[in-house]
Every structure is written in C-alpha cells, then in structure tokens.
N, C-alpha and C positions, 0 to 999 in steps of 0.2 A: 176383666177386660172384655170389651165388646167384640163379638165375632160376626158382626153384620156385614154382608157384602152389599153395600149400597148400590152397586152398579149391576145388580142382577134383578130378576123378577121378584125374588123374595125380599129384596130391599125396598121395593116400591112403597109398601105401607109405611115404612119408617121415614122415607123421604116425605110422604104426605103428612105425617105427624110433625116433622120438622118444619114444613111449610106452614102448617096451622100454627105452630109455635111462633114463627116469624110474625104472622098476622096478629097474634095475641100479644106479643111482647113489644111490638112496634111503638105503642104510646110510651112505654117505660124508657125505651132507648131515646126517644125524643125528649122526654122529661130530663133524663140525665145529661143529654147534650145541652139543653137550654139551661139547666142548673149550672153547668160550667160557665156559660155566659153570665148568668145572674149572680153567682157568688163573686166572680171577679168584679162585676159592676158594683155590687154592694160594698166591696172592699175599696174600690178606686173612686167612687163617686159618693156624694151625699144625697143624691136625688132618690126619689121613689123608683123602685125597680119592679117591673111586672113580668112574670113568666107565664106564658100561655101555651098549653098543649091542646091540640084539637081545635074544633070550631068554637067561635065565641059563644058564651052562654053556658059554660060548664060549671062545675062545682068550684066555688071561690073560697080561698082561705089565706091566712097570713102566716108567713114564716119569718119571725123576727120583726125588728122595728121598721124596716123599709123594704121588705120583700113580700109581694103579693103573688099568689099562684092561682091560676084558673085552669082547671083540668077537665077535659071532655074526651070520651073515647071515640066520638065521631071524628073521623079523619085524623086519627092519632099520629100520623106521620107529619102533620103540620105543627110547627112550633115557632114561637116568637118571644123575644125578650125585649122589652122597651125600657128606656131610661133617657135622661136628659143629656144631650151632648153639648149644650151651651157651655162655653168656656172650659171644655174638657181638652186636656192636652192630647196631641196626636198619638203619643206612645201609649197613653191610657186607653184610648179608643181601640188601638191595635190589640192590646192585651185582652180587652173585653171581647173583641171579635174572635180572637184566637182561643179564648177559654172553652168554647163549645167543642170545636174539633179536637182540642187537646184532651178534654175529659173523655170524649168518645174514643180517641186513640188509646187512652189508658185502659178502657174497658175491652177494646179489641185485643190489646197485647195480653192482658190478664186472662181473658177467656180463651185466647189462642194458646197460651201456655198450658192452661188446664186441659184443653182439648187435645193438643198435639203431643204433650210431654207427660201426661198422667194417664193412668188406666182407670176407666170408669165402667160401671154397668150400663146397659142400654138405656135405662130410664133416667140416668144422670147425663149420659152422653147426648141424648136427643134434645133436651132443653138447652144444654150447653151449645149445641150446634146452632139452635135457633138464636140464642143470645149472641153468639159470635157473629152470625150472619147479619142480624139486625144492626148491631153496632158497626160492622164493616160497611153495610149499605149506608147507614147514617153518616159515617165518616167520609166516604167517597162523595156522597151527595152534597156534603157541606164544603169540602175543600176545592172541588172543581169550580172554577170561575164561570158561572152560568146563571141564567134565570131559571127558576124552578117552575113547576106546573102552576098555572094561574089558580088563584083561590078567590073567595069572596072579598077578603081583605086586600089582596094584591091582584087586581084584574090583569095586569101585564106579567104576572109571575114574580114572586119574591126573589130578591137577589140571594144567591148562596153566600156563605161566609167568605169563601174564596173570592167571589166577585166583589164583595164589600171591602175586603182587604186590598184587592187590586185597585179599586177606586180610591181607597184611602192612601195608598202608597204612590199612585201615579196620576191622580187628579187633585187639583187644589181645593175644590169645594167639597165639604161633607154632604153627602146626599141622603143619608138615612140614619135613623137612630134605632133601627130594628136589627136584631141579630137572628 
C-alpha cells in the first residue's frame, strides 16, 4: 500500500511524475477513445474506416479489412475517426458517435476501481493515476457539447462527440462524418 501524502511537500515529486505520465499516456488514451468509434463503425458500416491520432503524416498501418490507423505522437490529444455517413441510419450514427466516450468511460471505471479499491506500491500507483486522469480528461472533453481547440484540420475547432450527438439528435441535417 502506498503511503505517499500527495498534499505535502514530500508529495510534489510524485505529482510531477504523475503529470509527466499524463503527457506520455495521452496519445494512448486518444487511441483507445478513437478505437471505440472505429470498432463500432466497422461493425455498423461497410465503408472504409480511418482512425487518426495526432497530426496528419504519422505512421500508417491497417487493422483488418476496412480499418486503417494513422498514429503520430505530435499533438497526441488530437484524434479523428472518419467513415461514410451516406445512407447510414440515424441510430447507427448515434452508436458510432457514442462508441468513443463509452470505451473511454470503461477505462475510467476500470482504472478508478484499481486505484481506489485496490492497494498498490508507489510505482504501480503513479502510472495508474496518470492512466485514470488521462482517460477522465478524454471522457469529459468528449462528452461536453462544445467546439474543441482549433487544429490544422479543423480551423474553427473540431466538434466534441457530445456536440455531434446534440446536433444529430436536435438538428435535421448531418453535418459531419468525423468523430
């Protein structure tokens, strides 16, 4: 069991290590979030599905018959899943949009359980804190209906999953095929 008092001067180095872990793990949290969208899209559509983490121009590889992955550590908090929405039923589009936040929520709940209900040594606890925080931030960033920080691909800011679901449920026209 860890006996670190994170809210004291002696806990500052451990907090710094956890912050570094968040920075390091962020692209993985984005990958698993986008994988949630992508797997649901592969299951519910017959179109080509592309998952991208980071800036365009990363390492490109294929997973299965219709799933392509592009991964870059540059701006690893940026993620995108593309697929064709032509003739896609509204409920299928909703499930694809919800797939990312749902997979992220599963990681939050699992790591939270391990962190708060299990005893671990300090060198297991610190990466687990980073993992939990990364997925928590990714979850909240995705479900709040808002425009995110502008990127090269989205100069006006990409819509969060929550905003896309809001648009899908309360507006008649589909505006985006990006998750």
